[in-house]
MDAnalysis code that builds the backbone (N, CA, C; Angstrom):
import MDAnalysis as mda
import numpy as np

u = mda.Universe.empty(705, n_residues=235, atom_resindex=np.repeat(np.arange(235), 3), trajectory=True)
u.add_TopologyAttr("name", ["N", "CA", "C"] * 235)
u.add_TopologyAttr("resid", np.arange(1, 236))
u.add_TopologyAttr("resname", ["UNK", "UNK", "UNK", "UNK", "UNK", "UNK", "UNK", "UNK", "UNK", "UNK", "UNK", "UNK", "UNK", "UNK", "UNK", "UNK", "UNK", "UNK", "UNK", "UNK", "UNK", "UNK", "UNK", "UNK", "UNK", "UNK", "UNK", "UNK", "UNK", "UNK", "UNK", "UNK", "UNK", "UNK", "UNK", "UNK", "UNK", "UNK", "UNK", "UNK", "UNK", "UNK", "UNK", "UNK", "UNK", "UNK", "UNK", "UNK", "UNK", "UNK", "UNK", "UNK", "UNK", "UNK", "UNK", "UNK", "UNK", "UNK", "UNK", "UNK", "UNK", "UNK", "UNK", "UNK", "UNK", "UNK", "UNK", "UNK", "UNK", "UNK", "UNK", "UNK", "UNK", "UNK", "UNK", "UNK", "UNK", "UNK", "UNK", "UNK", "UNK", "UNK", "UNK", "UNK", "UNK", "UNK", "UNK", "UNK", "UNK", "UNK", "UNK", "UNK", "UNK", "UNK", "UNK", "UNK", "UNK", "UNK", "UNK", "UNK", "UNK", "UNK", "UNK", "UNK", "UNK", "UNK", "UNK", "UNK", "UNK", "UNK", "UNK", "UNK", "UNK", "UNK", "UNK", "UNK", "UNK", "UNK", "UNK", "UNK", "UNK", "UNK", "UNK", "UNK", "UNK", "UNK", "UNK", "UNK", "UNK", "UNK", "UNK", "UNK", "UNK", "UNK", "UNK", "UNK", "UNK", "UNK", "UNK", "UNK", "UNK", "UNK", "UNK", "UNK", "UNK", "UNK", "UNK", "UNK", "UNK", "UNK", "UNK", "UNK", "UNK", "UNK", "UNK", "UNK", "UNK", "UNK", "UNK", "UNK", "UNK", "UNK", "UNK", "UNK", "UNK", "UNK", "UNK", "UNK", "UNK", "UNK", "UNK", "UNK", "UNK", "UNK", "UNK", "UNK", "UNK", "UNK", "UNK", "UNK", "UNK", "UNK", "UNK", "UNK", "UNK", "UNK", "UNK", "UNK", "UNK", "UNK", "UNK", "UNK", "UNK", "UNK", "UNK", "UNK", "UNK", "UNK", "UNK", "UNK", "UNK", "UNK", "UNK", "UNK", "UNK", "UNK", "UNK", "UNK", "UNK", "UNK", "UNK", "UNK", "UNK", "UNK", "UNK", "UNK", "UNK", "UNK", "UNK", "UNK", "UNK", "UNK", "UNK", "UNK", "UNK", "UNK", "UNK", "UNK", "UNK", "UNK", "UNK", "UNK", "UNK", "UNK", "UNK"])
u.atoms.positions = np.array([
    [13.847, -6.854, -4.825],
    [13.180, -6.737, -3.539],
    [14.210, -6.658, -2.422],
    [13.817, -6.001, -1.326],
    [14.722, -5.885, -0.201],
    [14.888, -7.193, 0.537],
    [15.953, -7.283, 1.343],
    [16.262, -8.501, 2.089],
    [15.128, -8.885, 3.031],
    [14.551, -7.886, 3.718],
    [13.466, -8.173, 4.665],
    [12.289, -8.821, 3.954],
    [11.908, -8.277, 2.800],
    [10.772, -8.819, 2.060],
    [11.083, -10.211, 1.545],
    [12.300, -10.437, 1.064],
    [12.677, -11.748, 0.562],
    [12.631, -12.794, 1.672],
    [13.087, -12.415, 2.870],
    [13.026, -13.333, 4.011],
    [11.591, -13.700, 4.339],
    [10.714, -12.690, 4.293],
    [9.291, -12.937, 4.579],
    [8.692, -13.893, 3.554],
    [8.962, -13.641, 2.272],
    [8.396, -14.472, 1.222],
    [8.887, -15.913, 1.334],
    [10.163, -16.071, 1.709],
    [10.700, -17.408, 1.901],
    [9.974, -18.143, 3.004],
    [9.703, -17.430, 4.112],
    [8.985, -18.027, 5.243],
    [7.566, -18.392, 4.841],
    [6.932, -17.532, 4.071],
    [5.553, -17.776, 3.668],
    [5.449, -18.952, 2.705],
    [6.397, -19.064, 1.775],
    [6.369, -20.145, 0.816],
    [6.565, -21.507, 1.487],
    [7.314, -21.538, 2.582],
    [7.551, -22.774, 3.301],
    [6.316, -23.209, 4.094],
    [5.478, -22.263, 4.428],
    [4.296, -22.574, 5.236],
    [3.090, -21.867, 4.649],
    [2.309, -22.573, 3.830],
    [1.170, -21.971, 3.148],
    [0.103, -21.491, 4.113],
    [0.082, -22.051, 5.320],
    [-0.920, -21.672, 6.313],
    [-0.397, -20.626, 7.291],
    [0.730, -19.994, 6.926],
    [1.377, -19.036, 7.822],
    [0.418, -17.958, 8.302],
    [-0.306, -17.321, 7.361],
    [-1.223, -16.242, 7.718],
    [-2.474, -16.756, 8.401],
    [-2.904, -17.982, 8.038],
    [-4.148, -18.512, 8.578],
    [-4.035, -18.830, 10.068],
    [-2.807, -18.903, 10.575],
    [-2.612, -19.212, 11.988],
    [-2.995, -18.024, 12.868],
    [-3.105, -16.861, 12.255],
    [-3.444, -15.665, 13.007],
    [-4.940, -15.376, 12.904],
    [-5.529, -14.971, 14.010],
    [-6.913, -14.523, 14.002],
    [-6.920, -13.013, 13.805],
    [-8.103, -12.435, 13.642],
    [-8.208, -10.989, 13.498],
    [-7.678, -10.291, 14.753],
    [-7.864, -10.921, 15.909],
    [-7.391, -10.331, 17.164],
    [-5.865, -10.304, 17.246],
    [-5.214, -11.302, 16.677],
    [-3.751, -11.377, 16.769],
    [-3.055, -10.892, 15.502],
    [-3.830, -10.546, 14.484],
    [-3.246, -10.076, 13.229],
    [-2.513, -8.758, 13.429],
    [-1.571, -8.496, 12.534],
    [-0.813, -7.259, 12.621],
    [0.416, -7.406, 13.503],
    [1.003, -6.286, 13.917],
    [0.584, -4.902, 13.686],
    [0.816, -4.461, 12.236],
    [-0.049, -3.562, 11.782],
    [0.049, -3.050, 10.428],
    [-0.262, -1.557, 10.423],
    [0.423, -0.841, 9.556],
    [0.161, 0.587, 9.336],
    [-0.205, 0.749, 7.871],
    [-1.309, 1.431, 7.594],
    [-1.644, 1.745, 6.206],
    [-1.563, 3.259, 6.014],
    [-1.097, 3.653, 4.854],
    [-0.951, 5.075, 4.535],
    [-1.675, 5.381, 3.228],
    [-2.724, 6.165, 3.322],
    [-3.411, 6.707, 2.160],
    [-2.921, 8.138, 1.997],
    [-2.701, 8.573, 0.772],
    [-2.114, 9.914, 0.626],
    [-2.562, 10.589, -0.653],
    [-2.669, 11.903, -0.585],
    [-2.870, 12.693, -1.783],
    [-1.560, 12.689, -2.568],
    [-1.666, 12.844, -3.882],
    [-0.469, 12.870, -4.725],
    [0.400, 14.064, -4.337],
    [1.684, 13.800, -4.099],
    [2.607, 14.861, -3.735],
    [2.850, 14.982, -2.252],
    [2.414, 13.984, -1.482],
    [2.614, 14.009, -0.030],
    [3.824, 13.180, 0.418],
    [4.570, 12.645, -0.540],
    [5.765, 11.857, -0.221],
    [5.449, 10.728, 0.769],
    [4.378, 10.001, 0.499],
    [3.966, 8.932, 1.399],
    [4.982, 7.816, 1.526],
    [5.628, 7.463, 0.418],
    [6.608, 6.376, 0.452],
    [7.841, 6.782, 1.263],
    [8.289, 8.002, 1.080],
    [9.435, 8.498, 1.857],
    [9.114, 8.476, 3.346],
    [7.923, 8.949, 3.707],
    [7.527, 8.960, 5.112],
    [7.428, 7.538, 5.657],
    [6.910, 6.614, 4.855],
    [6.781, 5.225, 5.291],
    [8.145, 4.634, 5.647],
    [9.152, 4.935, 4.859],
    [10.498, 4.430, 5.141],
    [11.075, 5.053, 6.405],
    [10.759, 6.314, 6.659],
    [11.204, 6.959, 7.893],
    [10.536, 6.320, 9.104],
    [9.260, 5.990, 8.978],
    [8.533, 5.322, 10.068],
    [9.148, 3.953, 10.330],
    [9.417, 3.198, 9.254],
    [10.005, 1.872, 9.407],
    [11.363, 1.952, 10.103],
    [12.170, 2.923, 9.713],
    [13.485, 3.087, 10.340],
    [13.352, 3.384, 11.828],
    [12.397, 4.234, 12.187],
    [12.180, 4.588, 13.595],
    [11.717, 3.354, 14.384],
    [10.751, 2.627, 13.851],
    [10.205, 1.484, 14.576],
    [11.213, 0.337, 14.677],
    [12.049, 0.188, 13.680],
    [13.038, -0.891, 13.722],
    [14.112, -0.643, 14.784],
    [14.256, 0.592, 15.207],
    [15.200, 0.898, 16.288],
    [14.671, 0.399, 17.637],
    [13.397, 0.095, 17.696],
    [12.796, -0.403, 18.937],
    [13.051, -1.887, 19.164],
    [13.694, -2.524, 18.193],
    [14.052, -3.942, 18.327],
    [12.813, -4.806, 18.555],
    [11.827, -4.668, 17.694],
    [10.628, -5.488, 17.793],
    [10.907, -6.904, 17.272],
    [9.931, -7.770, 17.397],
    [10.104, -9.178, 17.047],
    [10.567, -9.353, 15.605],
    [9.959, -8.622, 14.696],
    [10.324, -8.675, 13.274],
    [10.631, -7.274, 12.779],
    [11.369, -7.196, 11.682],
    [11.634, -5.904, 11.067],
    [10.401, -5.442, 10.299],
    [10.150, -4.150, 10.355],
    [9.051, -3.575, 9.591],
    [9.457, -3.479, 8.128],
    [8.508, -3.736, 7.234],
    [8.761, -3.642, 5.802],
    [7.768, -2.671, 5.179],
    [8.226, -1.913, 4.196],
    [7.382, -0.952, 3.482],
    [6.946, -1.597, 2.175],
    [5.651, -1.561, 1.913],
    [5.086, -2.241, 0.749],
    [4.239, -1.294, -0.084],
    [4.579, -1.192, -1.353],
    [3.784, -0.402, -2.281],
    [3.790, -1.117, -3.630],
    [4.825, -0.881, -4.423],
    [4.933, -1.599, -5.701],
    [5.112, -3.098, -5.474],
    [5.619, -3.459, -4.292],
    [5.805, -4.878, -3.968],
    [4.490, -5.654, -3.991],
    [3.378, -4.935, -3.781],
    [2.057, -5.574, -3.832],
    [1.818, -6.134, -5.233],
    [2.120, -5.330, -6.255],
    [1.975, -5.787, -7.634],
    [2.964, -6.912, -7.935],
    [4.208, -6.755, -7.463],
    [5.235, -7.769, -7.721],
    [4.828, -9.133, -7.175],
    [4.363, -9.152, -5.916],
    [3.991, -10.416, -5.301],
    [2.736, -11.007, -5.941],
    [1.797, -10.140, -6.332],
    [0.606, -10.628, -7.032],
    [1.001, -11.307, -8.335],
    [1.955, -10.707, -9.040],
    [2.428, -11.280, -10.304],
    [3.079, -12.640, -10.076],
    [3.850, -12.766, -9.001],
    [4.502, -14.047, -8.669],
    [3.449, -15.131, -8.448],
    [2.421, -14.795, -7.666],
    [1.409, -15.791, -7.332],
    [0.541, -16.159, -8.536],
    [0.431, -15.237, -9.484],
    [-0.372, -15.491, -10.679],
    [0.462, -16.044, -11.831],
    [1.793, -16.081, -11.633],
    [2.708, -16.490, -12.699],
    [2.536, -15.596, -13.931],
    [2.506, -14.305, -13.668],
    [2.338, -13.310, -14.725],
    [3.441, -12.266, -14.615],
    [3.564, -11.463, -15.645],
    [4.469, -10.329, -15.577],
    [3.797, -9.201, -14.789],
    [4.599, -8.481, -14.009],
    [4.059, -7.411, -13.172],
    [3.279, -6.384, -13.985],
    [3.795, -6.019, -15.151],
    [3.131, -5.008, -15.976],
    [1.750, -5.462, -16.419],
    [1.574, -6.766, -16.613],
    [0.261, -7.276, -17.022],
    [-0.738, -7.194, -15.866],
    [-0.245, -7.375, -14.652],
    [-1.107, -7.220, -13.479],
    [-1.517, -5.758, -13.338],
    [-0.555, -4.868, -13.456],
    [-0.836, -3.435, -13.319],
    [-1.865, -2.969, -14.332],
    [-1.810, -3.558, -15.511],
    [-2.681, -3.105, -16.584],
    [-4.161, -3.226, -16.216],
    [-4.498, -4.276, -15.486],
    [-5.895, -4.494, -15.081],
    [-6.413, -3.319, -14.269],
    [-5.530, -2.709, -13.473],
    [-5.939, -1.628, -12.575],
    [-5.780, -0.245, -13.206],
    [-5.238, -0.212, -14.424],
    [-5.020, 1.073, -15.087],
    [-5.851, 1.258, -16.341],
    [-6.315, 0.165, -16.927],
    [-6.986, 0.274, -18.218],
    [-8.303, 1.020, -18.094],
    [-8.539, 1.889, -19.044],
    [-9.792, 2.650, -19.077],
    [-10.694, 2.203, -20.221],
    [-10.135, 1.345, -21.089],
    [-10.955, 0.861, -22.194],
    [-10.991, -0.665, -22.169],
    [-11.852, -1.234, -22.969],
    [-12.008, -2.680, -23.025],
    [-10.926, -3.277, -23.926],
    [-10.693, -4.570, -23.731],
    [-9.750, -5.263, -24.594],
    [-10.251, -5.259, -26.042],
    [-9.316, -5.230, -26.998],
    [-9.692, -5.367, -28.396],
    [-10.014, -6.827, -28.670],
    [-10.671, -7.095, -29.796],
    [-11.042, -8.464, -30.145],
    [-9.801, -9.337, -30.294],
    [-8.743, -8.800, -30.895],
    [-7.498, -9.553, -31.054],
    [-6.909, -9.946, -29.709],
    [-6.992, -9.039, -28.737],
    [-6.457, -9.322, -27.404],
    [-7.266, -10.411, -26.715],
    [-8.570, -10.412, -26.953],
    [-9.435, -11.434, -26.354],
    [-9.078, -12.811, -26.928],
    [-8.903, -12.887, -28.242],
    [-8.526, -14.148, -28.865],
    [-7.177, -14.637, -28.349],
    [-6.242, -13.717, -28.229],
    [-4.913, -14.066, -27.731],
    [-4.995, -14.586, -26.302],
    [-5.841, -13.973, -25.487],
    [-5.986, -14.389, -24.093],
    [-6.507, -15.823, -23.993],
    [-7.500, -16.167, -24.831],
    [-8.074, -17.508, -24.767],
    [-7.117, -18.575, -25.295],
    [-6.156, -18.162, -26.113],
    [-5.166, -19.102, -26.631],
    [-3.941, -19.207, -25.736],
    [-3.925, -18.420, -24.669],
    [-2.787, -18.403, -23.751],
    [-3.096, -19.298, -22.557],
    [-2.310, -20.357, -22.382],
    [-2.581, -21.300, -21.292],
    [-2.380, -20.661, -19.921],
    [-1.640, -19.550, -19.880],
    [-1.418, -18.860, -18.612],
    [-2.414, -17.730, -18.386],
    [-3.447, -17.673, -19.216],
    [-4.437, -16.597, -19.101],
    [-5.120, -16.611, -17.732],
    [-5.231, -15.440, -17.126],
    [-5.942, -15.279, -15.859],
    [-7.040, -14.251, -16.060],
    [-8.212, -14.518, -15.541],
    [-9.313, -13.571, -15.685],
    [-9.025, -12.299, -14.897],
    [-9.678, -11.236, -15.300],
    [-9.507, -9.959, -14.604],
    [-9.890, -10.091, -13.139],
    [-10.979, -10.800, -12.854],
    [-11.419, -10.949, -11.464],
    [-10.420, -11.753, -10.648],
    [-9.796, -12.750, -11.269],
    [-8.778, -13.548, -10.583],
    [-7.598, -12.663, -10.187],
    [-7.203, -11.773, -11.066],
    [-6.088, -10.866, -10.783],
    [-6.450, -9.910, -9.654],
    [-7.662, -9.362, -9.711],
    [-8.124, -8.436, -8.678],
    [-8.168, -9.136, -7.325],
    [-8.754, -10.321, -7.287],
    [-8.873, -11.067, -6.033],
    [-7.507, -11.420, -5.458],
    [-6.569, -11.747, -6.333],
    [-5.227, -12.102, -5.871],
    [-4.541, -10.903, -5.242],
    [-4.655, -9.741, -5.875],
    [-4.027, -8.549, -5.310],
    [-4.632, -8.213, -3.946],
    [-5.937, -8.306, -3.824],
    [-6.588, -8.033, -2.539],
    [-6.089, -9.008, -1.481],
    [-5.953, -10.269, -1.859],
    [-5.478, -11.297, -0.920],
    [-4.028, -11.043, -0.510],
    [-3.210, -10.560, -1.441],
    [-1.812, -10.244, -1.119],
    [-1.754, -9.116, -0.090],
    [-2.537, -8.056, -0.315],
    [-2.583, -6.949, 0.647],
    [-3.059, -7.457, 1.996],
    [-4.102, -8.259, 1.971],
    [-4.679, -8.807, 3.202],
    [-3.658, -9.670, 3.957],
    [-2.926, -10.479, 3.224],
    [-1.936, -11.361, 3.842],
    [-0.815, -10.562, 4.499],
    [-0.297, -9.556, 3.789],
    [0.740, -8.709, 4.371],
    [0.234, -8.037, 5.652],
    [-1.014, -7.587, 5.620],
    [-1.595, -6.909, 6.789],
    [-1.733, -7.858, 7.965],
    [-2.233, -9.049, 7.717],
    [-2.428, -10.031, 8.784],
    [-1.094, -10.492, 9.362],
    [-0.121, -10.731, 8.501],
    [1.188, -11.198, 8.958],
    [1.869, -10.168, 9.869],
    [1.589, -8.906, 9.642],
    [2.088, -7.860, 10.531],
    [3.442, -7.281, 10.166],
    [3.809, -6.252, 10.906],
    [5.057, -5.512, 10.693],
    [5.150, -5.019, 9.251],
    [4.004, -4.604, 8.726],
    [3.913, -4.098, 7.364],
    [3.419, -2.656, 7.380],
    [4.054, -1.821, 6.564],
    [3.560, -0.472, 6.315],
    [3.117, -0.466, 4.862],
    [1.816, -0.468, 4.644],
    [1.250, -0.574, 3.301],
    [0.904, 0.821, 2.797],
    [1.576, 1.231, 1.742],
    [1.372, 2.567, 1.176],
    [0.414, 2.458, -0.009],
    [-0.745, 3.068, 0.125],
    [-1.744, 3.010, -0.935],
    [-2.372, 1.638, -1.047],
    [-2.769, 1.271, -2.278],
    [-3.386, -0.028, -2.596],
    [-4.649, -0.286, -1.780],
    [-5.313, 0.788, -1.328],
    [-6.552, 0.666, -0.544],
    [-6.350, -0.181, 0.705],
    [-5.156, -0.129, 1.265],
    [-4.844, -0.925, 2.444],
    [-5.779, -0.666, 3.614],
    [-6.176, 0.599, 3.796],
    [-7.061, 0.937, 4.920],
    [-8.435, 0.297, 4.771],
    [-8.870, 0.063, 3.534],
    [-10.151, -0.615, 3.296],
    [-10.001, -2.114, 3.503],
    [-8.955, -2.692, 2.943],
    [-8.767, -4.138, 2.979],
    [-8.452, -4.634, 4.389],
    [-7.784, -3.782, 5.184],
    [-7.384, -4.183, 6.545],
    [-8.196, -3.471, 7.618],
    [-9.362, -2.985, 7.276],
    [-10.106, -2.134, 8.218],
    [-10.626, -2.873, 9.446],
    [-10.677, -4.221, 9.406],
    [-11.184, -4.973, 10.555],
    [-10.076, -5.487, 11.467],
    [-8.823, -5.199, 11.134],
    [-7.707, -5.665, 11.955],
    [-7.520, -4.730, 13.151],
    [-7.515, -5.292, 14.338],
    [-7.447, -4.499, 15.567],
    [-6.102, -3.795, 15.723],
    [-5.020, -4.519, 15.512],
    [-3.679, -3.955, 15.710],
    [-3.221, -3.225, 14.457],
    [-3.916, -2.132, 14.168],
    [-3.650, -1.386, 12.946],
    [-3.768, 0.117, 13.200],
    [-3.009, 0.862, 12.422],
    [-3.123, 2.318, 12.430],
    [-3.289, 2.760, 10.988],
    [-4.416, 3.408, 10.706],
    [-4.715, 3.851, 9.346],
    [-4.523, 5.367, 9.256],
    [-3.621, 5.773, 8.385],
    [-3.210, 7.171, 8.289],
    [-3.599, 7.744, 6.929],
    [-4.059, 8.979, 6.931],
    [-4.352, 9.722, 5.701],
    [-3.464, 10.953, 5.668],
    [-2.705, 11.118, 4.594],
    [-1.834, 12.284, 4.420],
    [-2.456, 13.237, 3.403],
    [-2.587, 14.487, 3.806],
    [-3.114, 15.518, 2.910],
    [-2.143, 16.697, 2.902],
    [-2.351, 17.619, 1.981],
    [-1.529, 18.830, 1.934],
    [-2.162, 19.806, 0.945],
    [-1.931, 21.114, 1.132],
    [-2.425, 22.100, 0.160],
    [-1.842, 21.813, -1.221],
    [-2.554, 22.220, -2.247],
    [-2.111, 21.952, -3.620],
    [-0.713, 22.500, -3.877],
    [-0.424, 23.708, -3.406],
    [0.883, 24.312, -3.677],
    [2.017, 23.482, -3.091],
    [1.804, 22.943, -1.912],
    [2.810, 22.081, -1.292],
    [3.048, 20.856, -2.174],
    [1.967, 20.273, -2.653],
    [2.076, 19.051, -3.432],
    [2.693, 19.302, -4.807],
    [2.321, 20.420, -5.410],
    [2.914, 20.793, -6.698],
    [4.420, 20.993, -6.541],
    [4.809, 21.679, -5.488],
    [6.237, 21.923, -5.242],
    [6.994, 20.608, -5.019],
    [6.371, 19.698, -4.289],
    [6.999, 18.394, -4.043],
    [7.213, 17.633, -5.344],
    [6.204, 17.614, -6.190],
    [6.312, 16.915, -7.471],
    [7.353, 17.581, -8.367],
    [7.419, 18.907, -8.344],
    [8.424, 19.608, -9.135],
    [9.832, 19.196, -8.719],
    [10.059, 19.108, -7.407],
    [11.377, 18.735, -6.890],
    [11.685, 17.264, -7.165],
    [10.727, 16.392, -6.867],
    [10.956, 14.953, -7.014],
    [11.164, 14.522, -8.464],
    [10.450, 15.179, -9.376],
    [10.447, 14.730, -10.770],
    [11.083, 15.722, -11.739],
    [11.613, 16.807, -11.191],
    [12.268, 17.833, -12.005],
    [11.342, 18.315, -13.124],
    [10.137, 18.725, -12.726],
    [9.140, 19.209, -13.662],
    [8.851, 20.685, -13.414],
    [8.358, 21.379, -14.447],
    [7.882, 22.738, -14.217],
    [6.495, 22.669, -13.592],
    [5.965, 23.822, -13.226],
    [4.691, 23.846, -12.509],
    [3.558, 23.216, -13.319],
    [3.471, 23.570, -14.593],
    [2.386, 23.044, -15.433],
    [2.449, 21.526, -15.531],
    [3.646, 20.997, -15.747],
    [3.817, 19.545, -15.857],
    [3.535, 18.855, -14.520],
    [3.885, 19.516, -13.428],
    [3.642, 18.939, -12.104],
    [2.146, 18.813, -11.839],
    [1.377, 19.834, -12.218],
    [-0.077, 19.797, -12.042],
    [-0.686, 18.688, -12.893],
    [-0.184, 18.538, -14.121],
    [-0.661, 17.472, -14.999],
    [-0.343, 16.101, -14.393],
    [0.841, 15.987, -13.806],
    [1.262, 14.733, -13.172],
    [0.327, 14.372, -12.017],
    [0.007, 15.350, -11.187],
    [-0.894, 15.125, -10.052],
    [-2.253, 14.643, -10.537],
    [-2.774, 15.290, -11.554],
    [-4.085, 14.901, -12.114],
    [-4.036, 13.474, -12.661],
    [-2.975, 13.135, -13.372],
    [-2.839, 11.811, -13.975],
    [-2.795, 10.724, -12.896],
    [-1.979, 10.921, -11.864],
    [-1.843, 9.911, -10.815],
    [-3.123, 9.817, -9.986],
    [-3.767, 10.959, -9.730],
    [-5.038, 10.931, -9.004],
    [-6.075, 10.120, -9.771],
    [-6.133, 10.303, -11.090],
    [-7.071, 9.544, -11.920],
    [-6.758, 8.051, -11.869],
    [-5.465, 7.702, -11.875],
    [-5.058, 6.298, -11.804],
    [-5.474, 5.676, -10.474],
    [-5.356, 6.442, -9.398],
    [-5.729, 5.921, -8.079],
    [-7.235, 5.747, -7.960],
    [-7.992, 6.660, -8.563],
    [-9.450, 6.526, -8.575],
    [-9.843, 5.259, -9.331],
    [-9.193, 5.017, -10.476],
    [-9.475, 3.832, -11.277],
    [-9.105, 2.563, -10.522],
    [-7.982, 2.590, -9.799],
    [-7.575, 1.439, -9.000],
    [-8.653, 1.108, -7.965],
    [-9.126, 2.133, -7.245],
    [-10.131, 1.903, -6.215],
    [-11.423, 1.356, -6.813],
    [-11.826, 1.907, -7.953],
    [-13.048, 1.434, -8.598],
    [-12.906, -0.021, -9.030],
    [-11.704, -0.386, -9.468],
    [-11.463, -1.751, -9.925],
    [-11.678, -2.759, -8.805],
    [-11.331, -2.372, -7.574],
    [-11.541, -3.292, -6.439],
    [-12.836, -2.945, -5.695],
    [-13.701, -2.185, -6.369],
    [-15.046, -1.872, -5.860],
    [-15.033, -0.950, -4.645],
    [-14.063, -0.024, -4.615],
    [-14.041, 1.037, -3.600],
    [-14.251, 2.348, -4.363],
    [-15.425, 2.935, -4.222],
    [-15.788, 4.053, -5.088],
    [-15.516, 5.434, -4.492],
    [-15.193, 5.470, -3.226],
    [-14.800, 6.745, -2.638],
    [-13.986, 6.474, -1.378],
    [-13.194, 7.465, -0.961],
    [-12.361, 7.318, 0.231],
    [-13.215, 7.573, 1.464],
    [-13.305, 6.579, 2.318],
    [-14.095, 6.711, 3.551],
    [-13.228, 7.311, 4.655],
    [-13.480, 8.563, 4.948],
    [-12.681, 9.266, 5.951],
    [-12.836, 8.657, 7.344],
    [-13.969, 7.996, 7.595],
    [-14.210, 7.435, 8.929],
    [-13.328, 6.230, 9.240],
    [-12.632, 5.707, 8.241],
    [-11.760, 4.561, 8.469],
    [-10.366, 4.960, 8.950],
    [-10.042, 6.247, 8.864],
    [-8.705, 6.696, 9.257],
    [-8.639, 7.029, 10.738],
    [-7.561, 6.590, 11.367],
    [-7.319, 6.936, 12.768],
    [-6.675, 8.310, 12.891],
    [-5.962, 8.694, 11.849],
    [-5.146, 9.909, 11.923],
    [-5.068, 10.543, 10.534],
    [-5.402, 11.824, 10.440],
    [-5.231, 12.579, 9.200],
    [-4.241, 13.699, 9.461],
    [-3.184, 13.734, 8.680],
    [-2.093, 14.682, 8.929],
    [-1.854, 15.565, 7.716],
    [-1.671, 16.853, 7.986],
    [-1.323, 17.822, 6.955],
    [0.192, 17.848, 6.818],
    [0.708, 17.356, 5.701],
    [2.156, 17.267, 5.504],
    [2.833, 18.627, 5.560],
    [2.098, 19.668, 5.194],
    [2.688, 21.003, 5.160],
    [2.820, 21.622, 6.550],
    [2.148, 21.034, 7.534],
    [2.117, 21.628, 8.877],
    [3.229, 21.116, 9.789],
    [3.878, 20.022, 9.403],
    [4.887, 19.414, 10.264],
    [6.095, 18.969, 9.455],
    [7.238, 18.874, 10.118],
    [8.427, 18.307, 9.487],
    [8.276, 16.788, 9.445],
    [9.159, 16.137, 8.704],
    [9.135, 14.673, 8.651],
    [9.295, 14.066, 10.042],
    [10.258, 14.563, 10.794],
    [10.510, 14.022, 12.136],
    [9.319, 14.232, 13.051],
    [8.667, 15.381, 12.939],
    [7.502, 15.659, 13.782],
    [6.360, 14.705, 13.457],
    [6.165, 14.427, 12.170],
    [5.102, 13.509, 11.785],
    [5.400, 12.098, 12.267],
    [6.657, 11.664, 12.163],
    [7.030, 10.342, 12.655],
    [6.825, 10.282, 14.170],
    [7.148, 11.379, 14.878],
    [6.909, 11.435, 16.327],
    [5.422, 11.242, 16.633],
    [4.571, 11.946, 15.886],
    [3.125, 11.868, 16.102],
    [2.626, 10.449, 15.853],
    [3.113, 9.833, 14.791],
    [2.672, 8.481, 14.449],
    [3.136, 7.475, 15.500],
    [4.373, 7.599, 15.948],
    [4.879, 6.688, 16.975],
    [4.092, 6.861, 18.274],
    [3.805, 8.101, 18.630],
    [3.014, 8.394, 19.828],
    [1.625, 7.753, 19.718],
    [1.006, 7.889, 18.542],
    [-0.335, 7.349, 18.334],
    [-0.333, 5.823, 18.363],
    [0.692, 5.226, 17.805],
    [0.810, 3.760, 17.855],
    [0.812, 3.260, 19.294],
    [1.556, 3.956, 20.139],
    [1.630, 3.561, 21.541],
    [0.308, 3.808, 22.260],
    [-0.304, 4.962, 22.026],
    [-1.564, 5.283, 22.687],
    [-2.678, 4.327, 22.266],
    [-2.644, 3.911, 21.027],
    [-3.671, 2.995, 20.503],
    [-3.308, 1.533, 20.789],
    [-2.111, 1.333, 21.355],
    [-1.627, -0.019, 21.688],
    [-1.582, -0.927, 20.459],
    [-1.209, -0.363, 19.327],
    [-1.147, -1.134, 18.096],
    [-0.028, -2.161, 18.139],
    [1.072, -1.786, 18.764],
    [2.231, -2.683, 18.783],
    [2.069, -3.822, 19.797],
    [1.206, -3.634, 20.757],
    [0.923, -4.690, 21.721],
    [2.177, -5.257, 22.353],
    [2.331, -6.580, 22.259],
    [3.478, -7.237, 22.846],
    [4.775, -6.942, 22.126],
    [4.649, -6.299, 20.960],
    [5.863, -5.988, 20.199],
    [6.636, -4.858, 20.863],
    [5.974, -4.085, 21.717],
    [6.637, -2.966, 22.368],
    [7.619, -3.458, 23.409],
    [8.710, -2.689, 23.596],
    [9.706, -2.993, 24.617],
    [9.512, -2.065, 25.792],
])
């Protein structure tokens, strides 16, 4: 984990009521990014964090994606891969796995794992200075006032080309990759009882193919200011 995230976790562990001290009105600021596969959402999130950190706000912005699973695993005292499995499995446990689970003193129910992950996302959002990539962040943090919810889209050809470059795949393999990850994201949303993407929850929908990275970061920074998401954090 990065230094910023480790510092945050240390602060949170020292004060279990850290997040509870904030109300919905004072929660945040938080940015959530929902994206189609191949929109380079994580790369863009890091560019946004770098831009905002130059403003010398109260805390450094942190980008959170896989860290959501990592922190959920820490709080559940489980391995990260076992947490991920709950959100990826398409079939039921075998009888042998069920017996093994009941004989394991560290066994956690599927609902306990789901609830913990939702709470981790919620806590990061409330604590603020978080850019949450995926993980249904826009749904979980939809009632937080100091928030900007972004949806990234792009034509299929743009996304296929991005996946080909990022993963060194041919076109056919890139299309298969997009389908596989899209299916995984649908399963993740269903697991936390989100059955479709609600477009009305997004403040901003951006076509990645229409703008450069810098232009998109400019638009997002402009929107943050216009929406007063940063509040007192602004200089």
